N, C-alpha and C positions, 0 to 999 in steps of 0.2 A: 504494500500500500504506500503510495507516494505521500509527500508532505501535504499535498492538496486533497488527500483521501481519495485518490484515484488509483484503480488497479492497473498498473502499467504492464505492458505486454513484454518488455525486455528489461534485462538487468541494467542496461545503460541508462534508460529513461528513469528507472527507479533510483539509481545511485545519484544521478545528476539532480533529481528533485530535492535531495537532502543536502546539497552543498551549501555551505554557509556564505561563501562569496566566491566570485570567479578567481581562478588562479592568476595572479599578476605575472607579467613577464619577469623572469629572473628570480622567481620564488624558489625556495628549497625543493629538492627532489621529492620530499615527503608529501608535497602537495601536488598531486598528479591528477589532471582532469581525466574523467572517464572517456573523453573524446579521443584520448591518445590512441593512435592507430595500432592495432594488434598485428604482429607479423606472423604469417603462416608459411610453412614450407612450400616450395614450388609446386604448383598444381592444385593446392588446397586453398579454400576460401574460408574466411571467418563467418560464423553464423551464430545467432543467439538462440536458435532452436535446433540444436543438433540431436538426431536420434540414431541409435545404433541398429535397430531392427531393419533387416533387409537392405543394408547399405553396402554389402560386400559382394564380390563376384561369387564367392562360395555360396551365398544365400540364394543365388539363382539356380543352383544345381540340387540343393537339398534344403530341408527345413532349417531355418535359422533359429538356433536355440536361444539366442538373445531375445527373441520375440516371446518366449515363455514367461518372462517377467515383465512387470509394468515398465514401459519405456519412459523414463524421466527425461524431459528435454533439458539440455545443458548448453552452455556457451562453449565454443571451441572451433577448431579447424576441421573441415569436412570437404568431401568432394562436391563440385558444382552439381546442380540439378541435372539428372539424366546420366550421371556417370557413377561408376562403382569402383571400390578400392580392391586392388588385387593383392596377392600374397606378398608382393614387394612393397606395399604401401602406396603404390602409384594409382592415380585416378585414370580410368580408361573407359572407353565406350563399351556398351553391352556386348557388341560384336567382337571386342578384343579380349573379353574375359576368358580365362581358362574354364574347362569343365572338370567336375570332380565326380568320379565313379568309384565308390568304396574308398580304397586307399590309393587310387591312381589319379594323377593329374593329366588331363588331356589338353594340349594346346589348341587354340582356335584353328579350325580348318582340318584338324586331324580327325580320324574316325577309328572306331574300335569295334570289336565283337562284344556287344553288351550281353546278349543272351543267345541261345542256340535256336531261337525261333525267327531270327532275322540276321542276315549277313551284312557286315561292313568291312571295308578294307582298313587295315591299320598295321602298326609296327610295334604294338605292345608285346612284351615277352609272353610266351604261352604259359598257361596254367595246367597243371595235371588234373585229370578228371575224365569222366565219360561224356561224350557228346554224340548227338545224332549224326549219321552220315550226311555228307553234302547233299543238299536238295530235299532233306527231310526235316521235320520239326517235331518237337515234343509236345504231347497233349497234357491235360491236367493230371492224367494217371501215370505220367512219366514214360509213356510209350511213344516211340518214334513213328510218325505217320507221314504220308504225303500231304503237302499243303492243301490239295484239293479235297482231302478227307477231313479237314478240320471241323469240329462241332460248332454249334452256335449256342449262345447263352441267352436265357430269358427267365426272369424271376428266380434267380439263384439256382437254376437247373441247366444242365447241358442237354442238347438235342443233337443226335447224330446227323451226319450228312444225309440230306434227302428227307429228313423228318418234316412233318407238316403239323402246325398247331394253329388254333383259332385265337384271334384277338378281336373280340367284338364280332362284327359280321365279316371280318376279313380273314383270309387264310395266309399264313406265312410259311414259306418253305426255306429250309436251311440249305444254302448253296455255297460251298467252299468257305465256310466259316462266317458267312453273313446271311442275314434274313432278307428274303425277297417276298414282299407282301403285296396283296391286291389292294386297290385303293377305292374300295366301295364306300359309299356314304351309308352310315349305319343308322338304325332306329335308335331312339333315345327313350329312357324309362324314368318315370317318377313314381315313388311309392310312399305310403304311410302305413303304419302298423302300431298295434299296442297302444300305449299311453301317449300317442302323438309323436312318434319318431318319423321324421320326414327325410327324404333324400330327393333333391331336385333333379331335373333333367341334366343339369350341368355338374352334378356331383356334390352340391352343398348339403351337409347333414345338419339338422337342427331338431329341437324338441319343442313342441307346443301342443297344449291340450286345453283349448278354450271351451266354453259352454255354449257358444253360439253356432249358427250355421255359417260356413265360410265358402268362398269360391276356391275350389281345388284347382280348377283349370278352366280357361275360356279363351275365345279368340276375339271377344269384343274389345277389351283393353282400351276403354275410353271412347270407343266408336259405337255407332248404332247399327252397323252392318255385320255383326257377328253371326256365326252359324251354330254354335253350340256353347253349352256351359255345363260344367260338372261341379256339383256342390257336395260338401261333406259336413257331417254332424256326428259328434260322439254320442253314443247312447250309454249312459252310466248304468252300473249294476245298482241294486237296491242298497247294498252296503258300501260305505266308504267312498262312494262316488267314482269308483274305478270304471274305466271304459271297457265294457264287456263286448260291445259290438259297435259297428260304425254304419251309419245310414248314408247312402250315396244316391244322389239324384242327378240324372243325366237329362238335360233339356236339349232336345234335338228334333227338328222337323215337326213342330206342333205336338210333341209328346214329352211327357216326363217319364223316363225309365228309372224306376226306383229299385235299388238293391237294399234289402232289409230283411232281417229275420230268416235268412237262408233261402230267400226266393226273390225273383225278379218280377216286378209288376209294371206294366206300361199303361199310362193314363193319357188320353188325348186331351190337350189343353185348349184347343180351339177347333172349330170345324175346318177340316183340311180341304184344300182345293183338289187334292189328288188322294183320295182315300186309299187306293191300292198302294201308292208309293209310300204313304205314311205307315201303312201296316207292315211294310217290308224294309223299314229303315234300319233295322238291326237284326242280328241273329245271335243265338245263344248255344254254347257248347259246354259239355262237361269233360274236363281233362284231369284225371287224377283226383286230388282233393279240391280242385278249383273249378270255378265257373268262369267262362270266358264270354264276354259280350263284345261283339264286333259291330261297329257302326258302319253305315253306308259310306261315310267319308274316310274310312280306313283306320280310324282310331280304335284301339283295342283296350278293354279293361279286363284285368284278371283279379278275381275276388275269391278269398278263401272262405266266404260266407260268415266271417266274424269281423275282425278289425283290420285285416290287411287288404289294401287295394293298390294295384299297380296300373298305370296308364302308359301305353306304348304309342309313340308317335313316329310316323315316317319322316325322312329327311325334309320333305316338302313343307313341314310345319316349323322349320327352324326360324326362330326370332318372330313368330307370329302368334304366340300365346302368352298368357300371364296368369297370375294366381299364386297359390301356395307352392306350386311346382316350379316357380321361376319362369324365365322367359325363353329358355331353350336356345340361347345364342352362343353357347360354348364358352362363356365367360362367367366364372364363379363370382367375380367382384360385384356384379350388379344383380345377383340372384334375389336379394332382398328389396327388389323394386316394388313399391307400394301401389295401391290402386290409383294414387295421384301422381304416379310416374317419378317420384323421388326415391332415393335409395336409403332405406332405414338403417339405423346403427345396429339394431339387434332383432332377434326373432320376434319378441313381443310386439314391438311397434309395427313390424312388417305384417305379422299374421293378423293383428287387430284391424289393420286397414282393409283386410279382405272379408270383413263381416258383410253379410247380405242385408242386415237390418241394423240401423243405428239405435233402435230401441233396446237392443241387447247390449249390456255393459261390456266395456273393454276388460280383458284379463290383465290385471295389474301385476300380480305375482303368481308364480306357478309353484304348486306343491306336488311332487312326485312321490311314488310309494316309499322310497327310501327315507324321505323326509318325515312321513307319517309313521313308518315302521322301522326305526333305526335298529331295532333288535333283530330284524331279518337280514341285515346287510351281510353279516359274516356267512350266513347260510347261502345267500344269493351269490356271493363271490365264489364260494366253493362250487355251487351248481354250475355257474357260468364258465368255470375254468375249462369246461369241455371245448369251448370255442378256441382256446389257446393251447390245448394240450395235443397229444399225438393223434387224437381222433381226426383232426383237420390238418395234420402236419403238411400234407402235400398241397394244401390250398394256401397256406400262410404267405408264401412268396408271391402269389398271384392276387390275393385279395387281403388287404390289411384287416386283421381281426379287431383292431382297437375300438373302432366306432361300434361294431356289433357287440363286442364284449361289454362296453359301458352301457349300451341300451339294454342288454340282457340283465344286468344287475338291477337297473331301475324296474324292469318288468318282474323280475324274480323277488323283489322286495315285498310283493304281495303274498308272502309265504303263508299267512294265516287263511288265505282264500285259494290256495293252490288247487283245491278240488273243483272250484267253480271258475276261477279266473286263471287261465292257462297261458299267461303272458310269457313265461319262461320258454315254453315249447315254441311259441311263435317266434321269439327272438332267435333261438337256435336255428329254426327252420329258415329264417331270413338269411342267415349266414350260409347255410347249406345251399340255398337257392342261388346266392351270389357265386358260390364255388361252382355250381353246375354251369352257370353262364360262362365261367372262366375255363370250363373244360375239365373240372375236377369233380367227379361224382363221389359223394361220401355217404355211406350207409351208417347213420349215427343213431337211429331209433332202436330201442330195445324193448322187450316185454315190460321192463320196469322203468323205462325212460321214454315218455311221450309216445306210447304205442298207437298204432293205427290198426283198426279191426276190419279187415277186408272180408272176413269169413261171413259177414252179414249177407253178402250178395250171393254166396254159394248155396244152391239148392241142396237138400239133404242127399248125401252120398256123392256130391260133386265137388270139384276143387279147381274151378276155372279162374277164380279171382285171387290175386296175390298183390302184396305191397311191393312197390318198386321205388327206390330213392330217386332214380332218374328213369322214369318210365319209358316204354317204347310201345306205341300203338301197333300191335300186330294184327288185331282184328279189324275187319272192315266196319265202318260205322254207318248207321242209317242217315246221319247228317254229313256235313262237309268233312271229308277225310283229311283235307289239307291242314285244317286248323289243328286237329289232333296230332298229326305227324310233326307239325312245326313246333308245338309247345310241349309235347310229351317228354322229350329229353330234358327239359328244364324244370318240369313240375313233378313233384312226388305224388304218390297216392295209390289208389287201387286200380289195377289194370287187369283186363280179362284176356284169357287165351281161349277164344271161342272154338268149339269143335267143328268139324267139317259139316255136320248135318245142321248146324245153326251158326253160320260164319259171320253174321252181322251183329254188332253191338248196338242195341237200342238205348240211346242215352236218356230217353224219357222214362224207361222202366228199369234201366241198368240190367238188362237180360240179353243173353245171346239168342238170336232169332234168325229165321230165314228172311230174305228180302221182302217177301210178300207179307210177312208178319210185322214189319216195321210200323210203329205207331206215329201219329202226328200230334201236334200240340196247338190248341187255340182255346184260351181260357181254362182248358183242362186237357188231360190226355185223351186223344181221340184214337181208339183202336183201329187197326187196319180194317178197311171196309166201312168204317163209320162215317158220319156226315155231320156238318154243322153249318149254320147260317152265320156268316161273318158280319162285322160291323159296317161293311160296305153294301150289305143286303144281298150278298151272293151265297149260293148254296155250294159248300165245299165238301168234297169227299176225300178220304184218306186212302191213297194208293201207294204202296211201297215207300212209306215215309214221307210222301209229298202230298200237300193239299192241292187238289185240282178244283178250281172254282169256276162256276158258270158266270155268264154276264150278269152284271148288277141289275136287279129288278127295278129298283127305285133308289133315288138318293137318300142318304140317311144323315140325320143330325144328332144321332145318339152319341153318348160319350163312350169312347173306346176304353175298355178295361181288360187287358190281357195279362196273363201270368205265365212265366216260363217254368217248366218242370224242373224241380231241383230235388233230387233224392238225397236225404241227409242221414241215411241209415248207417253208413260207415263212419262211426264216431272217431274223430281224430283228436289228438291232444294239441290242437292249435286254436288260437283265439284271434 
């Protein structure tokens, strides 16, 4: 601090501020002005802020140990900016610095044999040891191979030459030690599960569990010409306010498609100009434990019939959506964009902005199960360790388990309701699903750990239905075969191996049947050969799983109310 109580930046200014009087000419040598010029050796310059870290040529070749301690700035002689001090103490340009390899000093322009996986010319003395023959290299196992046979690395694993692995929707092939990948534009996924654990399309994870109805996803985004809106609302249990299920409403083409209580219901919100188009605006499929709703615009919802909902978008929707799922623009930094197009500082402000009604109060603070049940936390941490232990060992390098582990602890902290609220199983199932998507199938369920009972579907004496952690649809289905084949490898659940005399799986009844026995669905299951009058006034008959409708007899103004068949007999430990 100077005499004027100013914090000076240099010792020179500090010292001069405390001088009593200027040094007169001819004064004794004991009175020396700080202005006196300091003499430095040739090539060095005086500086009041000299640092030692990374100032030498040697620091360019290896870690400078002087950087391990706090670098206190001192006054002294140092190299000019952009130059480095060599072993002789001279300041040289970076290009003139020696290189240092272990105990060897290599002059500029010289080259040496650093390792036996790449050749350099040099004149260093030979060292005794075992080397690969000329033209061959050593792999990670110490075996000499031809360079064209070098493996590739991905996620802490090695893949042999010619191996193919999937990264998202792209396939990568190992060619001569390097990956050659396709450049497909991939679909993006957003999901929510349990006590409000969200992951946006761009990969931002956050937790929010408000008591209102919120916009999960839409394409209106402040405009009036949107085409769809997906709303979400938590449905609490009777005890402790835990979320035991989630209500989803899809507003699309004059209909509200409602996912609630294990079933799908469609309600027409206004008289449609095209009754037939409105009736076919979506389709429903059962794959494993999940129900898949496919909209006519290509958007796909995957629902576990409890708290987990995923929405899948094609690349054409990039940067065209908004809501709790984010804007799908590939940038995490603006995922918390509010309804008013500003970027919120946190999840609370962001999520509250997407309420559908201002009459519902904002969520000010959040209380998760571990806050209410701290005595459960030790039990929860022990249970959730399955995500980080050897069970999922092969997946850890591809999917970081940290976020899923932390979410699992929050879910498992409802330990006193584990028989009713099975959030722990849902949390582990979420990580298993992420692993499946990354190409790692893990069979983690056991008879005493979140079991799935597929025997419910087996008729007495039959054994067609089995649980599969990464199912494969082998049976033909009465409905769209493509959906089942596309998602079965990613979704666990009960899968049938239908016999030759009944090769078709009827998703409405979950039975193996002949094609002529395939049922249909309109407000209720319509058996093969049955008929119904639809809301367009047409008479429709069920033939081989398809409704064949006659020409409409008269226009209708009735409210459409249809439900999709959902068989919930196979009780799974997911919520």
